MIFIVEX-994825 format. One record per residue (C-alpha): residue number from 1; residue in three letters; x, y, z. Coordinates in nm, 3 decimals. Layout:
BEGIN
(NUM, Ala, (X, Y, Z))
...
This chain:
BEGIN
(1, Trp, (0.780, -2.392, 0.930))
(2, Lys, (0.914, -2.558, 1.245))
(3, His, (1.270, -2.488, 1.135))
(4, Leu, (1.211, -2.115, 1.080))
(5, Gly, (1.314, -1.859, 1.338))
(6, Pro, (1.066, -1.614, 1.497))
(7, Leu, (1.171, -1.329, 1.267))
(8, Thr, (1.126, -1.537, 0.951))
(9, Arg, (0.787, -1.656, 1.072))
(10, Trp, (0.690, -1.295, 1.137))
(11, Leu, (0.799, -1.199, 0.783))
(12, Val, (0.574, -1.469, 0.638))
(13, Ala, (0.278, -1.400, 0.867))
(14, Ser, (0.292, -1.022, 0.815))
(15, Arg, (0.322, -1.055, 0.434))
(16, Ala, (0.643, -0.853, 0.444))
(17, Ala, (0.683, -0.862, 0.065))
(18, Val, (0.412, -0.596, 0.023))
(19, Leu, (0.561, -0.364, 0.286))
(20, Val, (0.771, -0.218, 0.003))
(21, Met, (0.467, -0.002, -0.085))
(22, Thr, (0.480, 0.163, 0.258))
(23, Ala, (0.858, 0.197, 0.239))
(24, Leu, (0.822, 0.387, -0.089))
(25, Ser, (0.559, 0.622, 0.060))
(26, Ala, (0.792, 0.696, 0.352))
(27, Ala, (1.080, 0.755, 0.111))
(28, Ile, (0.870, 1.000, -0.092))
(29, Ser, (0.779, 1.201, 0.219))
(30, Gly, (1.145, 1.200, 0.323))
(31, Leu, (1.260, 1.326, -0.017))
(32, Leu, (0.998, 1.599, -0.014))
(33, Ala, (1.119, 1.709, 0.330))
(34, Trp, (1.482, 1.700, 0.215))
(35, Arg, (1.380, 1.906, -0.088))
(36, Ala, (1.237, 2.161, 0.157))
(37, Glu, (1.568, 2.148, 0.353))
(38, Ala, (1.384, 2.028, 0.664))
(39, Leu, (1.475, 1.659, 0.691))
(40, Asp, (1.565, 1.519, 1.031))
(41, Trp, (1.717, 1.174, 0.973))
(42, Val, (1.638, 1.039, 1.319))
(43, Val, (1.274, 1.139, 1.285))
(44, Phe, (1.265, 0.989, 0.934))
(45, Val, (1.400, 0.652, 1.051))
(46, Val, (1.159, 0.633, 1.346))
(47, Met, (0.866, 0.738, 1.126))
(48, Thr, (0.950, 0.480, 0.859))
(49, Leu, (0.984, 0.204, 1.119))
(50, Gly, (0.650, 0.304, 1.269))
(51, Leu, (0.473, 0.304, 0.932))
(52, Leu, (0.616, -0.036, 0.837))
(53, Ala, (0.512, -0.180, 1.173))
(54, Ala, (0.161, -0.036, 1.136))
(55, His, (0.123, -0.188, 0.788))
(56, Ala, (0.251, -0.524, 0.910))
(57, Ala, (0.012, -0.510, 1.209))
(58, Asn, (-0.276, -0.444, 0.970))
(59, Asn, (-0.182, -0.750, 0.763))
(60, Leu, (-0.167, -0.966, 1.076))
(61, Leu, (-0.502, -0.835, 1.195))
(62, Asn, (-0.652, -0.887, 0.849))
(63, Asp, (-0.561, -1.257, 0.846))
(64, Leu, (-0.666, -1.301, 1.208))
(65, Thr, (-1.006, -1.141, 1.148))
(66, Asp, (-1.070, -1.334, 0.828))
(67, His, (-0.974, -1.656, 1.008))
(68, Arg, (-1.207, -1.587, 1.301))
(69, Thr, (-1.499, -1.491, 1.075))
(70, Gly, (-1.447, -1.788, 0.843))
(71, Thr, (-1.370, -1.576, 0.537))
(72, Asp, (-1.045, -1.763, 0.471))
(73, Arg, (-1.180, -2.113, 0.532))
(74, Asn, (-1.249, -2.395, 0.287))
(75, Asp, (-0.985, -2.333, 0.021))
(76, Ser, (-1.039, -1.957, -0.001))
(77, Phe, (-0.860, -1.748, -0.261))
(78, Arg, (-0.633, -1.602, 0.009))
(79, Thr, (-0.497, -1.944, 0.102))
(80, Arg, (-0.422, -2.029, -0.261))
(81, Tyr, (-0.197, -1.735, -0.345))
(82, Gly, (0.003, -1.718, -0.024))
(83, Thr, (0.061, -1.881, 0.312))
(84, Gln, (-0.208, -1.800, 0.567))
(85, Pro, (-0.040, -1.942, 0.880))
(86, Leu, (-0.361, -1.956, 1.085))
(87, Glu, (-0.559, -2.141, 0.819))
(88, Ala, (-0.265, -2.374, 0.751))
(89, Gly, (-0.245, -2.463, 1.121))
(90, Leu, (0.108, -2.327, 1.146))
(91, Met, (0.015, -2.073, 1.412))
(92, Thr, (-0.242, -2.056, 1.688))
(93, Ile, (-0.469, -1.758, 1.743))
(94, Arg, (-0.274, -1.681, 2.059))
(95, Gln, (0.056, -1.673, 1.869))
(96, Ser, (-0.099, -1.448, 1.606))
(97, Leu, (-0.226, -1.213, 1.876))
(98, Val, (0.124, -1.197, 2.027))
(99, Tyr, (0.272, -1.109, 1.687))
(100, Phe, (0.004, -0.845, 1.637))
(101, Ala, (0.055, -0.695, 1.983))
(102, Leu, (0.433, -0.678, 1.947))
(103, Thr, (0.415, -0.532, 1.596))
(104, Gly, (0.146, -0.283, 1.691))
(105, Gly, (0.348, -0.198, 2.000))
(106, Val, (0.647, -0.101, 1.786))
(107, Ala, (0.423, 0.125, 1.579))
(108, Leu, (0.274, 0.281, 1.893))
(109, Val, (0.613, 0.346, 2.056))
(110, Cys, (0.738, 0.513, 1.738))
(111, Gly, (0.421, 0.720, 1.721))
(112, Leu, (0.446, 0.833, 2.083))
(113, Tyr, (0.810, 0.931, 2.034))
(114, Leu, (0.719, 1.139, 1.729))
(115, Thr, (0.429, 1.297, 1.920))
(116, Ser, (0.668, 1.402, 2.195))
(117, Leu, (0.877, 1.581, 1.932))
(118, Arg, (0.606, 1.730, 1.709))
(119, Gly, (0.304, 1.770, 1.933))
(120, Pro, (-0.070, 1.699, 1.901))
(121, Gly, (-0.075, 1.722, 1.521))
(122, Val, (0.116, 1.395, 1.496))
(123, Leu, (-0.108, 1.241, 1.761))
(124, Ala, (-0.410, 1.325, 1.544))
(125, Leu, (-0.244, 1.149, 1.249))
(126, Ile, (-0.179, 0.845, 1.468))
(127, Val, (-0.545, 0.832, 1.575))
(128, Val, (-0.662, 0.847, 1.214))
(129, Gly, (-0.408, 0.583, 1.115))
(130, Ala, (-0.516, 0.356, 1.402))
(131, Phe, (-0.878, 0.385, 1.287))
(132, Phe, (-0.790, 0.267, 0.937))
(133, Leu, (-0.565, -0.009, 1.074))
(134, Leu, (-0.839, -0.148, 1.297))
(135, Ala, (-1.138, -0.082, 1.070))
(136, Tyr, (-1.001, -0.184, 0.729))
(137, Thr, (-1.069, -0.558, 0.750))
(138, Trp, (-1.409, -0.493, 0.908))
(139, Pro, (-1.620, -0.301, 0.830))
(140, Leu, (-1.450, -0.089, 0.559))
(141, Lys, (-1.350, -0.378, 0.329))
(142, His, (-1.699, -0.525, 0.356))
(143, Ile, (-1.879, -0.208, 0.247))
(144, Gly, (-1.668, -0.102, -0.051))
(145, Leu, (-1.461, 0.156, 0.140))
(146, Gly, (-1.138, -0.041, 0.178))
(147, Glu, (-1.001, 0.085, -0.152))
(148, Met, (-1.076, 0.448, -0.064))
(149, Ala, (-0.907, 0.391, 0.272))
(150, Ala, (-0.591, 0.280, 0.089))
(151, Leu, (-0.591, 0.599, -0.118))
(152, Val, (-0.621, 0.811, 0.196))
(153, Val, (-0.363, 0.615, 0.395))
(154, Trp, (-0.087, 0.591, 0.133))
(155, Gly, (-0.139, 0.948, 0.014))
(156, Pro, (-0.254, 1.223, 0.253))
(157, Leu, (-0.182, 1.022, 0.568))
(158, Met, (0.159, 0.869, 0.489))
(159, Ile, (0.306, 1.122, 0.247))
(160, Gly, (0.127, 1.439, 0.357))
(161, Gly, (0.136, 1.334, 0.724))
(162, Gly, (0.493, 1.213, 0.687))
(163, Phe, (0.598, 1.551, 0.551))
(164, Phe, (0.421, 1.720, 0.843))
(165, Thr, (0.597, 1.491, 1.091))
(166, Leu, (0.936, 1.562, 0.936))
(167, Thr, (0.898, 1.936, 0.886))
(168, Gly, (0.632, 2.048, 1.133))
(169, Ser, (0.419, 2.206, 0.859))
(170, Trp, (0.118, 2.080, 0.666))
(171, Ser, (0.124, 2.137, 0.289))
(172, Trp, (-0.164, 2.067, 0.051))
(173, Pro, (0.067, 2.084, -0.253))
(174, Ile, (0.265, 1.803, -0.091))
(175, Val, (-0.056, 1.604, -0.046))
(176, Val, (-0.131, 1.649, -0.416))
(177, Ala, (0.226, 1.549, -0.501))
(178, Gly, (0.174, 1.226, -0.310))
(179, Leu, (-0.143, 1.132, -0.497))
(180, Pro, (0.027, 0.971, -0.801))
(181, Tyr, (0.193, 0.708, -0.587))
(182, Ala, (-0.112, 0.666, -0.361))
(183, Leu, (-0.324, 0.600, -0.670))
(184, Gly, (-0.074, 0.332, -0.772))
(185, Val, (-0.110, 0.155, -0.436))
(186, Thr, (-0.488, 0.175, -0.473))
(187, Thr, (-0.470, 0.012, -0.818))
(188, Val, (-0.290, -0.281, -0.655))
(189, Leu, (-0.564, -0.326, -0.396))
(190, Val, (-0.848, -0.290, -0.648))
(191, Ala, (-0.672, -0.538, -0.879))
(192, Lys, (-0.638, -0.788, -0.595))
(193, His, (-1.007, -0.757, -0.519))
(194, Ile, (-1.088, -0.815, -0.887))
(195, Asp, (-0.886, -1.136, -0.865))
(196, Lys, (-1.089, -1.231, -0.556))
(197, Tyr, (-1.419, -1.124, -0.712))
(198, Asp, (-1.593, -1.466, -0.720))
(199, Asn, (-1.453, -1.561, -0.380))
(200, Asp, (-1.574, -1.236, -0.223))
(201, Ile, (-1.923, -1.272, -0.371))
(202, Glu, (-1.946, -1.624, -0.234))
(203, Arg, (-1.835, -1.507, 0.112))
(204, His, (-2.045, -1.186, 0.113))
(205, Val, (-1.746, -0.950, 0.121))
(206, His, (-1.864, -0.638, -0.060))
(207, Thr, (-1.542, -0.489, -0.193))
(208, Leu, (-1.559, -0.210, -0.449))
(209, Pro, (-1.530, -0.451, -0.748))
(210, Val, (-1.818, -0.656, -0.605))
(211, Ile, (-2.032, -0.343, -0.576))
(212, Ile, (-1.959, -0.188, -0.918))
(213, Gly, (-1.881, -0.511, -1.105))
(214, Ala, (-1.550, -0.656, -1.220))
(215, Pro, (-1.551, -0.495, -1.570))
(216, Ser, (-1.611, -0.147, -1.424))
(217, Ala, (-1.340, -0.208, -1.164))
(218, Arg, (-1.091, -0.307, -1.436))
(219, Tyr, (-1.151, 0.021, -1.622))
(220, Leu, (-1.133, 0.210, -1.292))
(221, Val, (-0.779, 0.075, -1.249))
(222, Leu, (-0.685, 0.202, -1.595))
(223, Ala, (-0.838, 0.542, -1.514))
(224, Met, (-0.633, 0.564, -1.194))
(225, Val, (-0.316, 0.471, -1.383))
(226, Ala, (-0.388, 0.749, -1.633))
(227, Ala, (-0.446, 0.990, -1.343))
(228, Gln, (-0.102, 0.902, -1.201))
(229, Tyr, (0.071, 1.032, -1.515))
(230, Leu, (-0.163, 1.329, -1.562))
(231, Ile, (-0.105, 1.455, -1.208))
(232, Val, (0.273, 1.430, -1.249))
(233, Val, (0.258, 1.626, -1.576))
(234, Gly, (0.029, 1.878, -1.407))
(235, Leu, (0.276, 1.927, -1.121))
(236, Val, (0.548, 2.013, -1.374))
(237, Val, (0.330, 2.233, -1.596))
(238, Thr, (0.207, 2.437, -1.298))
(239, Gly, (0.562, 2.485, -1.173))
(240, Arg, (0.515, 2.298, -0.846))
(241, Phe, (0.791, 2.057, -0.941))
(242, Ala, (1.070, 2.057, -1.197))
(243, Trp, (1.111, 1.836, -1.503))
(244, Pro, (1.301, 1.541, -1.341))
(245, Ile, (0.983, 1.387, -1.200))
(246, Val, (0.860, 1.315, -1.552))
(247, Ala, (1.103, 1.023, -1.523))
(248, Val, (0.787, 0.828, -1.439))
(249, Leu, (0.711, 0.825, -1.812))
(250, Ala, (0.976, 0.553, -1.835))
(251, Ala, (0.715, 0.325, -1.677))
(252, Thr, (0.474, 0.371, -1.969))
(253, Pro, (0.619, 0.076, -2.170))
(254, Leu, (0.449, -0.146, -1.912))
(255, Leu, (0.115, -0.013, -2.034))
(256, Arg, (0.139, -0.236, -2.340))
(257, Tyr, (0.088, -0.526, -2.099))
(258, Leu, (-0.135, -0.351, -1.847))
(259, Ile, (-0.401, -0.223, -2.088))
(260, Pro, (-0.471, -0.557, -2.266))
(261, Val, (-0.485, -0.734, -1.930))
(262, Phe, (-0.736, -0.495, -1.776))
(263, Thr, (-0.957, -0.467, -2.084))
(264, Asn, (-1.010, -0.844, -2.088))
(265, Glu, (-1.123, -1.114, -1.849))
(266, Ala, (-0.860, -1.322, -1.673))
(267, Pro, (-0.763, -1.647, -1.847))
(268, Asp, (-0.878, -1.979, -1.700))
(269, Glu, (-0.519, -2.098, -1.690))
(270, Pro, (-0.190, -1.906, -1.673))
(271, Pro, (-0.012, -1.845, -2.005))
(272, Pro, (0.309, -2.047, -2.053))
(273, Glu, (0.530, -1.744, -1.983))
(274, Tyr, (0.344, -1.650, -1.663))
(275, Pro, (0.528, -1.734, -1.335))
(276, Pro, (0.352, -2.043, -1.191))
(277, Ser, (0.415, -1.923, -0.836))
(278, Ala, (0.206, -1.610, -0.901))
(279, Trp, (-0.108, -1.797, -1.006))
(280, Pro, (-0.403, -1.764, -0.937))
(281, Leu, (-0.321, -1.395, -0.896))
(282, Trp, (-0.354, -1.218, -1.232))
(283, Tyr, (-0.462, -0.854, -1.234))
(284, Val, (-0.280, -0.766, -0.913))
(285, Ser, (0.051, -0.899, -1.050))
(286, Phe, (0.050, -0.650, -1.339))
(287, Ala, (-0.071, -0.364, -1.117))
(288, Phe, (0.199, -0.438, -0.858))
(289, Val, (0.482, -0.446, -1.113))
(290, His, (0.364, -0.119, -1.268))
(291, Asn, (0.327, 0.052, -0.930))
(292, Arg, (0.671, -0.063, -0.819))
(293, Arg, (0.839, 0.075, -1.131))
(294, Phe, (0.634, 0.397, -1.123))
(295, Gly, (0.718, 0.448, -0.755))
(296, Leu, (1.090, 0.391, -0.798))
(297, Leu, (1.103, 0.627, -1.098))
(298, Phe, (0.901, 0.886, -0.906))
(299, Ile, (1.148, 0.866, -0.617))
(300, Gly, (1.440, 0.889, -0.861))
(301, Gly, (1.290, 1.199, -1.021))
(302, Leu, (1.227, 1.361, -0.683))
(303, Leu, (1.584, 1.285, -0.577))
(304, Ile, (1.731, 1.445, -0.889))
(305, Glu, (1.504, 1.747, -0.854))
(306, Ala, (1.595, 1.788, -0.486))
(307, Ile, (1.968, 1.767, -0.562))
(308, Leu, (1.939, 2.026, -0.838))
(309, Gln, (1.730, 2.256, -0.618))
(310, Arg, (1.970, 2.238, -0.324))
(311, Trp, (2.270, 2.302, -0.548))
């Protein structure tokens, strides 16, 4: 850790590997704006940077809050699947606060710039986003609303709000079009909370899986995955989008792994073919891989459709 530069330390502390989910949401909103022939590239770059910074700030605040409240202490699940710099003694609370302030500051500057271009509508989106950023770790995650917050943030807020920021117009069909990917992000979060089920019960963190039970949460993930495909098919059948977006069906081969995993309890030990570095994560690994492939195929389908429409 001592030999890492400030940027590399920030990448570790902010859990930059999962920021790809936000990058994909921003890309979807950009493609939808380009499809509507209303994409401003400067606005898109600033918006994407702001969204990534906001997500990273949330991750930093999450770890800071859980450290201060003791949720991550004493060999917690969080410290076993990834580096928690505060718990590992690699960073001080002051250093974490500086990282959070600088990262949040980038998000705020981007938001204010976009507000100056688009007006109070963007400011309203920023206020809603700031609420979820600050309230996710506590109290939303502790009362079973964290998962619903993810669905709202990665769907209506990022994709619908992103489209509004880029084009200046709000569109409910665009919000619906963003739901398949937002559901995928939500499956990742629910799956992670299933993995942390015993740890969260012990530490009195009432995530959705804790409230409804792990078996029900596993089948909820499968229901959301099914909804992803059904909504895409519905968008094509109703004529809202053209056939290229059914490219997401190329992600269905992953279901032969996903369904058996989520219809059974996690093994006590990782199977021989399972990456050792991913353990003790189990359900979230399969949900993340599926969501990544679904999202990339969805973006590919939107890109092809937009090219065909413009030509």
